[in-house]
N, C-alpha and C positions, 0 to 999 in steps of 0.2 A: 501546435507543439506535439512532440512525440508522446509526451505524457498523456495528452488528451486523446491522441489517436488510439493508444492501447487501452486506455481506461474506458472509452466510450463503448466499445463492443462488450467489454467485461461487465460494465455497470448496466448497460441496456439489457443484456441477457439476464442479469441478476434481478433487475427491477421487473422485467417481463415475467419472470418466474413468480415473483412476489405478487404481481398484479393478477395473474391467473389464479393463484392460491386464494387471494382475497375474494375474487369474484366467486369462486367455487364455494367459499365459506359463506358468502352473503346469500347465495341461493339455498344452501343447506339450512342456514338460520331461518330463512323465510319459510321453509317447509316444516321444520321441526320446532320453530319458535325458540327452543332452548336446548341445543344439542349437548349441553353439559349434563343433561339428564337423559338417560337412555329410555327407549320404549320397552315396556315389559314384553318379553318374548322375542325381541329382535335378534337374539343370538342363536335361536334354535335352527335356523335355516343356513347352515354353513357346510352343506354337502354330506352330512352324516346319514341322511335318509336315502338320498337318490340312488346310491349304488346297490341297495338291497332290494330283494324281491320277497314277497310273503307267499310262498307256495306252501300252504298248510291245509289240513283237513277242515272243511267248513260244512257242517251238516245242513246249513240253510242255503248253501250255494245253489243257484238255479242253473242247470246245465244249458249251455249255449252252443251255437254252431261253431265248429272248430275245436271243441274240447276233445281230449283223447281219453278213451275208456279202455282200461285193461280188463280183459275177460279171459278167465281160465276155467276149463271144464275137464273133468277126469272121471274115471269109472268106466261105464259101458261105452261112453263116447268121450274122446279127448280132443280138446281144442284150446289153443293158446295164442292170443293175438292182442295187439293194441289198435283199437278202432277209432277213427275220427268221426265225430258227428257231422253228417253231410248237411248241405244247404236246406234239405227238407226236414232236418231235425232227427234223422234216423242213423242207426248203425246196422250193419248187416252181419248176421251170424249164420254160417252154413248150417242147414237142416232146421234152423229156427226161423230164418227169414228176417224181415225188417223189424227193428225194435225202435219205436218212437220215444225219444228222450228229451226233445226240446221243451224247456220249461219245467222239467221235472226237478224236484228238490233232491239234492245229493243224498240225503239220508234214506231215500226210497229207491235208490238206484238198483241195489242188489235184488230187492223184493220184486221190482218190476221185471227184470230179466229172468229171475228165477220162476216167476209165474208162467212165463212163456215157455221156458225149458220144460216144465212139468207137463205142459200140454202135449209135447212131442215125446218126451221120455217119461214113462210112468215111474221108473225107479232106477237105482244104481248109477245115476248121473249127478255129480256134485258140481257146485258152481262157486266161483269167487269173482266178484266184480268191484272195480275201484276206479275212481276218477284219477287218471294218471297225470294229466297235464291240462292246465287251464289254457284257454285260447288267449294269445297275446292281443291286446287291444290298444287303441290310441285315444288319448283323452286331450281335449283342448283345455288349456289353462289361460284364463283371460282376466282382465281387470288390472288392479294395482299390484302387479308382480314385475320383477326385473326383466324377464324375458317371456313375453306372451308367445305362445306357440302350441304345437301339437306334440305330445309326448307319449312314448310307448311304455307299456307296463302290463301288469296282470289285473284281472278284474277284482282280485282280492287285495291288491295293494292299498296301502293307507293313503288318505288324502295328503298326509305329511310328505310322502314320497314324491307325489306329483308336484306339490308346491315347491319342494326343494329342487326338483329338476328345473323348475322355472326360475330359479335364482332367489326365491323367497319373496316375502311381502315388502313393498316399498314403505319405509318409515314415513309416518305422518300423512300418507295417502291411503294405504290399504288397511282394512279392518281385520283384526284377528278374531273378532267375535261375530261377524256377519258375513259368512261365506256360503254361497249358494251353489248347489249342484243342479244343473239344468239337463233335462232330457226331452227332446222334441220341443224345445223352447219353453218348457214348463219347469218350474222349480219343484224338484222331487225330494230335496233334502236341504236343511240348513245346519251349518256346523259352527260351533263356538269353541275355538282352540283354547280358551281359558280353562275348559274342563280338563284338557291335557296338561297345560302348564301348571295348574294348581293341584289337580287331583290325580294326574296320570291316566285319565280315562280317554280312550280313543274309540269312538263309535264305529263299529264295523259297518261297511257299506259295500255292496257289490256293484262295481262300475260296469257299464256297457260301452261298447265301441261307439265313439262319437259323443259321449257325455261331455259336458262343459263344467269346469270348476271356475266359478266367478268370484274373484276377491272384490267385494263391494267397497265403496269409499268409507273411510272412517268418519264418524259424525260427532261423537261426544268423547272428550278425553279430559283428564285432570292430571295435574303434576303434583307429585308427593315427594317430600324431602324431610330432613331432620332425623330424629331418633327413631328410625324405622329400619327394618331388615331388608326392605325392598324399596329403595328410593328411585322410582321409575315414573314414567308417564303411563297412566292406566286408561283403558278404554271403558266407557260405560255403555250398557245396553239400552238404558232409558235416558230421557232428557234430564231427569233428576234422580239422585240416589242419596240416601242418608249417609252420613260419615260412618255410622256404625256398620252399614252394609258393605262399604268398601274396605273396612278395617281388616277383613279376613284376607284380602289381597295383599295388603301392605305390611302386615305383621309388625305393629309398633313394638319397640323395645320395652322391657319390663319397667324401665325407669321413666318412661314417658307418662306424664299425667295431664298434659294440656296440649292443645293444638291451635294453630292460627289458620283461619279460613279467609282466603282472598278471593273475591268474586267481583263481577262487573254489574253495575247498576246505573242505568241512565248514562252510559258512556263513561262512567268513572269507576276506578278500581278502589274497592273498599276492603279493608282488612280488620278483622276482629279476632280476639282469642277467647277460647272457651275451655272449661274443664273437660277432661276425657269422659266424665259421666254424662255430659250433655251431647255425646256423639249421635244418639238416636234422634235428637230434636233438630239437628243442623243438617242442611242439605247442600250437596255440591251439584254443579251443572257444568256444561261445556266451558272450558277455559279456567275453571276454578283451580286454586292452588292450596294444597294442604301442607302445613309444616308442623310436625310433632316435636315437642320438646319437654324438658323437665324443669320445674321450678324448685325442685328439692335442692337443698344445700348439700353438696358432696362432702362427706366427712372423711372419706377414705381415698387413698391413692394406691394404684397397683405398681409394684416394683419387681423387676426380674433380677434374680441372683444366679449367676452362672459360675462355673469353675469348681475349684477345689474347696468344698465345704460340705458339712453334713446338715441336711435340712431341705426345706422346700425350694423349688426353683422359682416360684412366684409367691409373693406375700402381699397381703393387704395391710397397710399401715395407716394410722390416723394422719389427717392433714396436719402439718406442723412438725411431723417427725423429721429429725435431722439424719444426715448420713452417719454421724457418730452414734446416734441411738441405734440405727440399724446394724452397724458393724459390731456394736457392743453385745448384741443379742445373737450373733451368728456363732455357730459351732465350727471352728476350723479344724483341720487335720494336720498331722505332722508335715505334710507336703505342701501346705498352704504358704504361698509367698506373700505374706501380709504387707510387707513394705512396698510392694508394687501393685497394690490394688488399683484397678482401672474403673473409671466412672464415666458413663455415657448418657447423654441427654438429647432428646429429639429436637428441642428448640435450638440447641447448639448446632446439630447436624444441618438443620434448615438454614441457619445463618451462614454456615460454612459453604453450603451449596449456593446460596445467594451471592456470596462473595466471588466464588469461582465463575458463576454465570455472568456477573458484572464484568469481570476481567476478560471473559471470552467475548463479550459484546464489544469491549474496547479494542481487543485484538482484531476482531472482524472488521471494524471500522478502519483501523490502520492498514489492514491488508488491501483494502480497495481504494486507499487514498495515497499510496506511496508514489513518490516522484520517480520518473525515469528519464535519464538524459539521452539515451541512445535507443535505437530499435532493438539491439541485442539485449540491452538491459530491460527493456519493456517486455520482451518475450520471457526473460527470466522471472520478472515480477508476476507475469501471468501464470506461469507454472507454479511459482511459489504460493500464489493466492489459492490455487486449487488444493495444494498440499495443506495449507493452513485451515481451509474449510473442513477437510477430512479430519485434521487434528481436533478442531473444535467439536465436531460431531462425537468423536471418541471421548473427549473430556466431559461432554455434557452427560454421558452415561455413568460417570463416576459417582458413587454414593458415599459422601463423607460419613465418618463414624460418629461425630458429635462428642468427642472425648473432652472431658474437663480434667486437666492434669492435677493430680493431688499427690502429696507426699506426707511423710510423717510429721512435718513441721506445720502443716496447715491446720487451721481451726475448723475441724469438721462439724462442729456444733453450729456453725453459721451457714451450712449448706442444707437447705430445706428440700426434702424430696418432692418430686413432681410426678404426675401420672406418666407411666411409660419409662421412667428412669431404669437404667441397666447397670448393675454392678458385676464386675468380673474379678473373681479371685484366681489369680494365676497359680499354676502349679510350679513347684521348684523345677527350674530348667537348667540343664548343663549345656545349652546350645547357644550359639551365636549365628544369626541368619544374615547372609550377605546377598543382597539383591541388586538388580539394575545393570548398569553397564560395566560388568566384569566378565571375564572370559568364561568362567564356569560358576554361575550363581549357585549357592549351596548353603546348607546348614552345617556348621562346624562345631565340634566339641569345644567347650570353653577351655581356654588355656590361660592360666593366671598371669603369665608374663608377656602375653601377646598384646601388641599395640594394634591400633586400627589398620595401619599399613600392613602389619603381619597377616591379619585376617584376609585382606584383599589379595595379597600375594599368594596365600594358600588357595585362593579361588582362581588362580591363573593370571592374576594381575588385572590392570585396567583394560577395558575394551577400547577399540579404536574410536568409539563415539563417546567415551567417558568425559564428563565435564569435571575436571579435577578441582575446580573452584567451587563445586556444589556437591559436597559429600555430607550426608546426614547420618549422625549417630542417634538413633531413636532408642532411648533408654527403656527399660522394661516397664516403667510406669507411664510411658508416653512422652516424657520430656524430650525435646529435640535439641541437639547440639550440632552446629554447622562447622565443618572442617574444610580447609583448603590445602590440598596437597602441594607441596613445593613452596608455600608461603613462608617467608622467614619468621613471621610471627605465629604461625600455626605449627605446633609440634604434636605429632600423633602420640608421642610417649606421655604427654600430659593429659591425654584423654583416656580415662579409665574405662575400658570396655569390660562390662560385667556379664555374667551369665544371664540369658534372657533378652539381651540387647539385640538390636537389628542395625545393620549398616546398609544404607541406601546410596548407591552411586548414581546420580542423575546424569542424563545425557546432554550432549551439546545441541545447541540450536544454530543451524547453519543458515544465516541470513546476512545480507549486506546492510540491512536496515537495523540500526542500533535499537530503535524503539521497539521493533517487532521482536528482536532477540531478547530484549529486556522483559517484554510482556510475557513471552512464552516461558522464559526462565522462572518468572514469578508464579505463573500458573502451575508449572511442574512442581515447584516448591510447595505451593498450597495443596496440590493433590497428594503429594507424598506425605505431608504433615497431617492433612485432614482425613485421608483414606488409607494411609500406610501402604500405598502402592506406587511403583515407579511407572510413569506413563511416558512412552517414547514420543518425541515431538514429531519427527517425520520418518 
């Protein structure tokens, strides 16, 4: 059947993409064990270091072959040149001869040259000498990095720069705390990047041409979650560390007073919880999980108050406080539009988003199971499916507001405040906003005798894509009234458009599939109501 002919390539490519994604996720999960928790420090190597060079004065720098020395002499004898240290470690100054600088500390450079100048010129010759340019070097970066290779830089560059050039450390494979610098196959330095991540300290080190930065394998790590400011996977330097020792990494929140410790013993996972005061007596090891929490009863909730009022923008109220109690204690201004107060709640926004995502999944399923009677229709379905997928991606990014519609007739004493609730006190407005599929979307001055159709006409009339059966009048307090232009039973004159209202003209959905048209129309409506925006279908 033609239906199967067109659906097979579509579905096979779609399923193939899913299969590849799942496989990639499985491999990542295997490496990181729990990718929902990030590794501490994994964000530092994002290209911020690799483009920079650290050419700066370093008194402890040891002069090497290829370095450029700026020498200036004046008085009884004048000389000005930039001289490169040759392979024998010398620079040549006329009338002075060879000056051996290889291995000399930078702070002694001027004194060394000056002592030789005084042997030739007894007086009236003055000297200035400075290390003008470090020799470019090449450093190997190896081990658990994204791109093992040889990288150019300066001997004074930071180890962070070379690791960044190599693409950074591979999560779950490379250690941030056990990094070796090798010279002539011997370890000459060990680096712990946690000193930089936690305290901002970067140990200075002078690289030489051919040095190797080796990112060793990670050995011990623990997972931290809960009431902490740093919910990450952390690396331990030792096989065992006390919970108290690692607390300086994770920064528990002030409210945390207990922790759960999950560890492995005889092949079994064991979990116990302890008071925070016992942190010095409990130890974590490789694979341990720490979760910090509070067993305090929360007596207060935080509420945000925005808009036209006198007072704080954020208040703490006792649990059990109602919306009526809160509003009764607010100080309004003459410009406060009290009858149109708006109330938003996070849990409502979450449910609105869940509803939209459920409808999007249903639309996606319908897009890939539509029947086609002819080849031409099958091609149209294929094009339409791609357009639907792009629409779904746009719709997923919409963030609902979570508004609970209230008016002066509601019993506000029955609405108990929750953590994160938001109250918006509108300011008196003399505007009506017209959005969506009109020729000139605009904000218009409120006119007492204007109907909904009058405002649309003032914005150039309906656009070519306007769905005249789906026009929304969103009242200033968030209440939604649906209007159908041209419907015998819908009369715009009966809809009272007031100052502060918004008119949303939704767009048409052009599809031969009635079910798809119905699904998209419902989604557009939910997005308009939940997020107060007009989303275009195609």
